[in-house]
C-alpha positions in Angstrom: -58.8 -27.4 92.7 -59.0 -28.7 89.4 -61.0 -26.2 88.2 -58.1 -23.4 89.8 -55.5 -25.4 87.5 -58.1 -24.8 84.3 -59.1 -20.9 84.9 -54.8 -20.5 85.3 -54.0 -22.8 82.0 -57.0 -20.2 80.4 -55.6 -16.9 81.7 -51.8 -18.0 80.6 -53.0 -18.7 77.2 -54.5 -15.4 77.1 -51.9 -13.6 78.0 -49.5 -14.9 75.8 -51.5 -14.7 72.9 -52.0 -10.6 73.4 -48.4 -10.4 74.3 -47.9 -12.4 70.9 -50.0 -9.7 69.0 -48.5 -7.2 71.0 -45.4 -7.7 69.7 -46.7 -8.2 66.0 -48.1 -5.1 66.8 -45.0 -3.1 67.9 -42.9 -4.9 64.7 -45.3 -3.6 62.5 -45.2 -0.4 63.3 -41.5 -0.3 63.8 -41.3 -1.5 60.2 -43.8 1.2 59.2 -41.7 3.9 60.6 -38.0 2.9 59.7 -36.3 4.1 56.7 -33.2 3.1 54.7 -30.7 5.5 53.7 -30.8 6.8 49.9 -27.7 5.1 48.0 -26.8 7.1 44.9 -24.1 4.7 42.1 -22.0 6.7 39.7 -21.1 5.3 37.0 -18.3 7.0 34.6 -20.3 6.9 31.0 -17.3 6.7 28.5 -18.6 3.9 26.0 -22.0 3.5 24.5 -23.1 2.1 21.2 -25.6 4.0 19.5 -25.7 1.5 16.3 -24.5 -2.3 17.5 -21.8 -3.5 16.4 -20.6 -7.5 14.7 -17.5 -8.3 16.6 -15.3 -11.6 15.8 -12.6 -12.2 18.4 -10.5 -14.7 19.9 -11.8 -18.6 19.3 -14.0 -17.7 17.2 -11.4 -16.3 14.9 -9.1 -19.1 15.3 -11.9 -21.9 14.1 -12.4 -19.9 10.9 -10.9 -21.3 8.0 -9.0 -17.9 7.1 -5.8 -16.5 6.8 -6.3 -12.8 5.8 -8.4 -10.2 7.2 -9.7 -10.2 4.1 -10.8 -13.7 4.0 -12.5 -13.2 7.9 -14.5 -10.2 7.2 -16.7 -12.6 4.1 -18.5 -13.6 7.7 -19.7 -10.2 8.2 -23.3 -9.5 6.6 -23.4 -6.0 4.6 -20.1 -6.4 3.3 -19.0 -7.0 -0.4 -15.7 -8.1 -1.1 -14.3 -8.2 -4.3 -11.1 -10.1 -5.3 -9.2 -9.3 -7.8 -7.8 -12.2 -9.4 -8.0 -15.2 -6.6 -4.4 -15.7 -4.4 -2.7 -13.1 -6.1 -5.2 -10.5 -6.1 -6.0 -7.0 -4.5 -8.7 -7.7 -2.4 -10.9 -4.4 -1.1 -14.2 -4.4 0.9 -17.1 -1.9 0.8 -20.0 -1.6 2.9 -23.6 -1.7 1.2 -22.1 -1.0 -2.3 -21.4 2.3 -1.5 -17.8 2.2 -2.4 -14.5 1.3 -1.0 -13.4 4.9 -0.7 -16.4 5.4 1.6 -15.4 2.5 4.4 -12.5 3.3 6.8 -9.9 0.6 8.0 -8.0 1.6 11.3 -5.7 -0.5 12.6 -4.4 -0.4 16.6 -6.4 2.9 16.6 -4.6 4.4 13.6 -7.0 4.5 9.9 -5.0 2.9 6.8 -4.7 4.7 3.9 -2.9 4.5 0.5 -2.0 8.5 -1.1 -1.6 6.8 -4.7 -5.3 4.8 -5.1 -6.8 5.4 -2.1 -8.1 1.5 -1.7 -6.9 -0.4 1.4 -5.5 -4.1 0.3 -6.4 -6.4 2.8 -5.2 -9.1 2.1 -1.8 -7.9 3.3 -3.4 -7.8 6.8 -2.8 -11.3 8.5 -5.1 -12.8 10.8 -1.9 -14.3 12.9 -1.5 -11.6 15.0 -5.0 -10.2 14.8 -7.3 -10.6 18.6 -10.4 -8.8 17.4 -11.9 -7.6 13.9 -15.4 -5.1 14.4 -17.5 -3.3 12.2 -19.1 -0.3 12.6 -22.3 1.6 10.3 -21.0 4.4 10.7 -18.3 4.5 13.5 -17.8 3.6 16.9 -19.6 6.0 19.6 -16.1 6.6 22.0 -13.9 9.4 22.8 -10.4 10.1 21.0 -12.0 10.0 17.7 -10.2 12.3 15.2 -12.9 14.3 12.8 -12.2 12.1 9.3 -13.8 9.0 11.2 -17.1 10.6 10.9 -17.3 11.2 7.4 -16.9 7.3 6.7 -20.0 5.0 5.7 -18.7 2.7 7.6 -15.5 1.3 9.7 -13.8 -1.9 10.3 -11.6 -1.9 13.5 -8.6 -4.5 13.7 -7.2 -5.1 17.1 -3.9 -6.7 17.3 -3.0 -9.2 19.8 -1.7 -8.2 23.5 0.9 -10.6 24.7 -0.3 -12.3 27.4 2.1 -15.0 29.5 1.4 -17.9 32.5 3.3 -17.3 35.8 6.4 -19.3 34.7 6.8 -18.2 31.0 8.4 -15.3 29.7 7.7 -15.5 26.1 5.6 -17.3 23.4 6.2 -19.1 20.2 3.6 -20.2 17.5 4.5 -21.3 14.0 2.1 -22.5 11.2 2.9 -23.9 8.0 0.5 -24.4 5.2 0.0 -26.2 1.6 -2.7 -25.6 -0.5 -4.1 -25.6 -4.5 -1.9 -23.6 -6.9 1.5 -24.4 -5.5 0.6 -22.3 -2.3 2.8 -22.3 0.5 1.8 -20.4 3.7 4.8 -19.7 6.4 4.2 -17.8 9.6 5.6 -17.1 13.0 4.8 -15.2 15.7 7.1 -14.6 18.9 5.9 -12.8 22.2 8.9 -11.7 24.9 8.2 -10.2 28.3 11.0 -7.4 28.4 9.9 -6.4 32.4 6.8 -6.3 34.1 5.2 -3.6 32.6 6.6 -3.9 28.7 6.3 -6.5 26.6 7.3 -6.8 22.5 6.1 -9.1 19.3 7.3 -9.9 16.4 5.4 -11.7 13.8 6.0 -12.3 9.9 4.5 -14.2 7.1 5.5 -15.6 3.8 3.2 -16.8 1.2 3.8 -18.5 -2.5 2.1 -19.3 -5.1 2.1 -20.1 -9.0 -1.6 -19.7 -9.3 -2.4 -22.1 -11.9 -5.0 -23.5 -12.0 -7.4 -25.6 -15.0 -10.3 -24.5 -16.7 -12.7 -25.5 -19.6 -12.2 -23.2 -22.6 -15.1 -23.5 -24.9 -16.2 -21.7 -27.9 -18.9 -22.3 -30.7 -19.3 -21.0 -34.4 -22.2 -18.9 -35.6 -23.6 -22.2 -36.3 -23.6 -23.3 -33.2 -21.1 -26.3 -34.0 -17.8 -26.4 -31.2 -15.0 -24.6 -32.3 -12.7 -25.6 -30.1 -13.3 -27.3 -26.6 -10.4 -27.6 -24.3 -8.7 -27.4 -21.0 -6.6 -24.9 -20.3 -3.8 -23.7 -17.5 -4.6 -19.8 -15.8 -1.4 -18.0 -16.6 -0.2 -15.0 -14.7 -1.3 -15.4 -11.4 1.6 -15.9 -9.2 2.2 -14.2 -6.3 5.4 -14.3 -3.6 4.6 -11.6 -0.5 6.7 -11.2 2.9 5.3 -9.6 5.4 6.8 -8.5 8.9 5.4 -6.4 12.3 6.6 -5.5 14.8 5.3 -4.1 18.3 5.9 -3.1 21.7 3.4 -2.8 24.5 3.9 -0.9 27.3 1.8 0.0 30.7 1.9 3.1 32.6 0.5 4.3 35.8 -3.3 4.9 34.2 -2.5 4.3 30.8 -0.4 2.5 28.2 1.4 3.0 25.3 2.3 0.8 21.7 4.9 1.1 18.9 3.9 -0.4 15.6 6.4 -1.1 12.4 5.6 -2.9 9.6 5.8 -3.6 6.0 5.0 -5.6 3.1 6.5 -6.8 0.0 5.0 -8.4 -2.8 5.4 -9.4 -6.3 2.4 -10.5 -8.4 1.2 -11.3 -11.3 -2.6 -9.8 -12.8 -4.4 -12.4 -15.0 -6.2 -10.8 -17.8 -9.0 -11.5 -19.6 -8.8 -14.0 -22.8 -10.6 -12.2 -26.1 -10.2 -13.9 -29.5 -7.6 -16.5 -28.5 -5.3 -14.1 -27.5 -3.9 -14.6 -23.9 -3.4 -11.0 -21.8 -0.5 -12.0 -19.5 1.9 -9.2 -19.5 0.3 -7.2 -16.3 2.6 -7.4 -13.5 2.8 -5.5 -9.9 5.2 -5.0 -7.2 4.6 -3.3 -3.3 6.1 -2.3 -1.4 4.6 -1.2 1.7 5.6 0.8 5.1 4.3 2.2 8.0 5.3 3.3 11.6 2.9 4.4 14.2 2.7 5.0 17.9 -0.3 5.7 20.2 0.2 6.8 23.6 -2.9 7.3 26.2 -3.4 8.4 30.1 -5.6 9.2 32.3 -5.1 12.0 34.9 -8.5 11.7 36.3 -12.2 11.0 36.3 -12.5 14.3 34.3 -9.4 14.3 32.0 -7.5 12.2 29.9 -5.8 12.5 26.5 -4.6 10.8 24.0 -1.7 10.9 21.2 -1.2 9.3 18.3 1.7 9.6 15.1 2.4 7.6 12.4 4.6 7.7 9.2 3.8 5.7 6.0 5.5 5.0 3.0 3.5 3.0 0.0 4.6 2.2 -3.5 2.9 0.3 -6.2 5.3 -0.7 -9.3 2.9 -1.9 -12.4 4.0 -2.6 -15.5 2.3 -3.9 -19.0 3.8 -5.6 -21.2 0.9 -6.8 -23.7 2.5 -9.0 -26.5 -0.3 -7.3 -28.6 0.2 -4.3 -30.8 -2.7 -2.7 -29.6 -1.9 0.2 -27.6 -3.6 0.7 -24.0 -6.3 3.2 -23.3 -6.5 4.0 -19.7 -8.9 6.6 -18.6 -8.0 9.0 -16.3 -10.2 11.6 -15.2 -12.6 11.0 -17.6 -10.3 11.9 -20.4 -8.3 9.2 -22.4 -4.4 9.1 -22.4 -2.8 6.5 -25.1 0.6 5.1 -23.9 2.9 3.0 -26.3 3.8 -0.7 -24.9 5.1 -1.4 -22.2 3.6 0.9 -19.4 5.3 1.6 -16.5 3.2 3.3 -13.6 4.3 4.5 -10.4 
């Protein structure tokens, strides 16, 4: 009887093992003949960077100890900033030492220009309303680029802030005030308001005032290396006052957006000159009145068709006067020719 039980247990074990092997073999056969349907992933390639860009945006811009766009651009590599005269001086930028006229500056997608001298004073643009600054060697690889962008050795794209509101708020207000050396005062304010669910408005104001005076050592030696005079002088004619205002309307439409901007800048500044033979040249003055209005409209009708419309009106006026107290005439080189003007000299 005991042998019968042992024989039955062995038969059951053999059957179970054979069934497990058979199931495993069938599973392997099923796995080998199963096919997964082909999956095709389609993506719309609308933007590809051929050359990596340098970018400052968001919290990084807020942490910078900078007030103008020219100050922020100092943190980019490959750029050269030229500052003519401290707080009140012009601030221009070039890339790879190719000159200011070879660098394109774009403000919300539209290029800034100056028909009078071809140079952009980046000290006029404040960071209070700027959300992103990007530097490209050449130009960005994107659609909707005019032919003029491809003629630049480098491009700086400045994008202003788009208003954002929390759930229970319909407006934002930010006011800043600052004081620095040389009697420098800065006041700025930013107001944003939600007009409708799809239209927002913003207003940015800024005021700058500075005497531009600072102390420096003025030392001169005689031919025998003895000290003729050694004194502490105060820099003159470096003052400035400037008023800036910028208004924006942002709208969102079905598969598109639009933006309308009005910008104005007014300033009066002195241009400090060199000290030659103990003669202080401090008679040069410059006033600026710059204004432009621009509009941008963009809409996608389908995956294969999109359109963008840009329009701009700009007015730039630079008034220069030289009331140098010396009796020597002013010689200016224009197109490699010399012209002699009696003093004072005015230029518009």
